[in-house]
C-alpha positions as CSV (number, residue, x, y, z in Angstrom):
1,X,127.3,104.4,154.1
2,X,127.0,103.0,150.7
3,X,124.3,100.1,150.6
4,X,125.2,97.1,148.4
5,X,122.5,95.6,146.0
6,X,122.3,91.9,146.4
7,X,122.7,89.8,143.6
8,X,121.1,86.2,142.7
9,X,124.2,84.3,141.3
10,X,123.5,81.2,139.2
11,X,126.3,79.0,137.9
12,X,125.4,77.1,134.6
13,X,127.1,74.2,133.3
14,X,129.3,73.7,136.2
15,X,129.5,69.8,137.0
16,X,127.7,68.7,133.8
17,X,125.9,69.8,130.4
18,X,122.8,72.3,131.6
19,X,123.7,71.8,135.3
20,X,122.2,74.7,137.3
21,X,123.7,75.7,140.7
22,X,121.8,78.0,142.3
23,X,121.2,79.1,146.3
24,X,118.2,77.6,147.7
25,X,116.9,81.0,149.2
26,X,117.3,84.7,148.3
27,X,116.0,87.7,150.0
28,X,116.0,91.5,149.1
29,X,114.3,94.6,149.6
30,X,114.2,96.1,146.2
31,X,115.5,95.6,142.6
32,X,118.3,93.2,142.0
33,X,120.2,91.3,139.2
34,X,120.2,87.8,138.4
35,X,124.0,87.1,137.2
36,X,124.0,84.1,135.0
37,X,127.6,82.8,135.0
38,X,128.5,80.0,132.5
39,X,131.3,77.8,133.0
40,X,130.9,75.7,129.7
41,X,128.9,75.7,126.3
42,X,126.7,78.1,125.2
43,X,123.0,77.9,126.5
44,X,119.7,79.2,126.6
45,X,118.2,79.9,130.3
46,X,114.3,80.7,130.9
47,X,113.4,82.6,134.1
48,X,110.1,82.5,135.5
49,X,108.6,83.9,138.8
50,X,105.4,82.2,140.2
51,X,102.2,84.0,140.9
52,X,102.8,85.8,143.9
53,X,106.4,87.2,142.8
54,X,105.2,88.0,139.2
55,X,103.0,90.5,140.5
56,X,105.6,92.7,142.1
57,X,108.5,91.9,140.0
58,X,109.3,92.3,136.4
59,X,112.0,91.4,134.0
60,X,112.4,92.8,130.4
61,X,113.0,89.0,129.0
62,X,112.4,85.7,130.2
63,X,114.4,83.7,127.7
64,X,118.2,84.5,127.8
65,X,121.3,83.1,125.8
66,X,124.5,82.9,127.7
67,X,127.5,82.3,125.2
68,X,130.4,79.9,126.0
69,X,132.2,80.8,129.6
70,X,130.2,84.2,129.4
71,X,128.3,86.0,132.4
72,X,124.9,87.6,131.7
73,X,123.2,90.2,134.0
74,X,119.3,90.2,134.2
75,X,118.1,93.1,135.9
76,X,114.9,92.4,137.9
77,X,112.7,95.4,138.7
78,X,110.6,95.1,141.9
79,X,107.5,97.2,143.2
80,X,107.2,98.8,146.7
81,X,105.5,96.3,148.9
82,X,104.2,96.9,152.4
83,X,104.2,93.3,153.4
84,X,106.9,90.5,152.7
85,X,106.0,88.7,149.7
86,X,107.3,85.1,149.3
87,X,107.5,83.0,146.0
88,X,109.7,81.0,143.7
89,X,111.9,81.7,140.9
90,X,111.8,78.7,138.4
91,X,115.2,78.4,136.2
92,X,115.2,76.4,133.1
93,X,118.3,75.4,130.9
94,X,118.6,73.2,127.7
95,X,114.8,74.0,126.8
96,X,113.5,72.3,129.5
97,X,116.3,69.4,130.3
98,X,117.1,70.8,133.7
99,X,115.0,73.1,136.2
100,X,115.9,74.5,139.6
101,X,113.9,76.5,142.0
102,X,115.1,79.5,144.1
103,X,112.7,80.7,147.1
104,X,112.5,84.4,146.8
105,X,111.5,86.7,149.5
106,X,110.9,90.6,148.7
107,X,110.9,92.6,152.0
108,X,109.5,96.2,152.5
109,X,112.1,98.6,151.6
110,X,114.1,100.0,154.6
111,X,115.2,103.1,152.8
112,X,113.2,106.4,153.3
113,X,112.5,108.2,150.3
114,X,113.7,111.8,150.4
115,X,110.8,114.5,150.3
116,X,111.3,116.4,147.1
117,X,111.8,120.0,147.8
118,X,109.4,122.5,146.3
119,X,111.0,125.5,144.8
120,X,108.9,128.4,143.7
121,X,109.6,129.5,140.2
122,X,110.1,133.1,141.2
123,X,113.7,131.9,143.1
124,X,115.0,130.2,139.8
125,X,114.8,133.6,138.0
126,X,116.5,136.8,138.9
127,X,114.3,139.2,140.3
128,X,113.0,141.8,137.4
129,X,114.5,145.3,138.2
130,X,112.6,148.4,136.7
131,X,114.8,150.3,134.4
132,X,116.4,153.6,135.8
133,X,114.4,156.7,135.2
134,X,116.3,159.5,133.4
135,X,116.7,162.7,135.0
136,X,114.5,164.5,132.8
137,X,111.7,162.1,133.9
138,X,112.5,162.3,137.7
139,X,112.1,166.3,137.4
140,X,108.6,165.8,135.4
141,X,107.8,163.2,138.1
142,X,108.7,165.7,141.0
143,X,106.6,168.6,139.6
144,X,103.7,166.2,138.8
145,X,103.9,165.1,142.5
146,X,104.0,168.7,143.6
147,X,101.1,169.7,141.7
148,X,99.1,166.9,142.9
149,X,99.8,167.4,146.6
150,X,98.4,170.7,146.0
151,X,101.8,172.6,146.5
152,X,101.5,174.7,143.3
153,X,100.4,177.9,145.4
154,X,103.2,177.3,148.1
155,X,105.8,176.6,145.3
156,X,104.9,180.0,143.4
157,X,104.6,182.0,146.7
158,X,108.1,180.7,147.8
159,X,109.5,181.3,144.5
160,X,108.2,185.0,144.9
161,X,109.6,185.3,148.3
162,X,112.9,184.2,147.4
163,X,113.0,186.6,144.2
164,X,111.9,189.3,146.7
165,X,114.7,188.4,149.2
166,X,117.3,188.6,146.6
167,X,116.1,192.2,145.5
168,X,116.2,193.3,148.8
169,X,119.7,191.8,149.3
170,X,121.1,193.7,146.3
171,X,119.5,197.1,146.9
172,X,120.9,196.9,150.7
173,X,124.0,195.3,149.9
174,X,124.4,194.0,153.4
175,X,126.2,190.6,154.6
176,X,123.4,190.2,157.3
177,X,120.7,190.3,154.6
178,X,122.8,188.1,152.1
179,X,122.8,185.6,155.2
180,X,119.1,185.9,155.8
181,X,118.5,185.4,151.9
182,X,120.8,182.3,152.0
183,X,119.1,181.0,154.8
184,X,115.7,181.6,153.4
185,X,116.5,179.9,150.3
186,X,117.9,176.7,151.7
187,X,114.5,176.6,153.8
188,X,112.6,177.0,150.4
189,X,115.0,174.3,148.7
190,X,114.1,171.9,151.7
191,X,110.4,172.8,151.4
192,X,110.2,171.7,147.6
193,X,112.3,168.6,148.6
194,X,109.7,167.5,151.3
195,X,107.0,168.4,148.9
196,X,108.1,166.1,146.1
197,X,109.1,163.1,147.7
């Protein structure tokens, strides 16, 4: 649902020169424009909020020139208020020749501000991935882990056992011995993998 911003519409030079036709009262709960619609010759308009409203409203300029049959929008910014504030807007034309007052009421805003969502900076950037370790470095790291875990003696013993089994298999030339050597090789390979991972 789109909320509309209320406008304070003021007609200038309607029935006579320097005439001001403005509403008796105006209410808002936030910033608003004063729309100065000139239906006659060019004129100068002075806008002034009384003390109570002046503390919670602001305009960039208080004096405005409105050309022949032109419309000028004057933005009025407002502060957030906890309680209703009432006061008067004084509208003066023709360098003081005509004055009109509008009872203005500023209410506390009914809009609930949205809470900002805090985003951790780590979510805004993709995670850094370490570079891939080359295969040669992986082998060195595996050997280093094997030595640090005290597996050097086991690796040497396993290598000697496999070499002895291959020598026996070559000497005997039996299918059963070759099967046993293959099993021994798989067990030794599995043991080395367990030691380095």
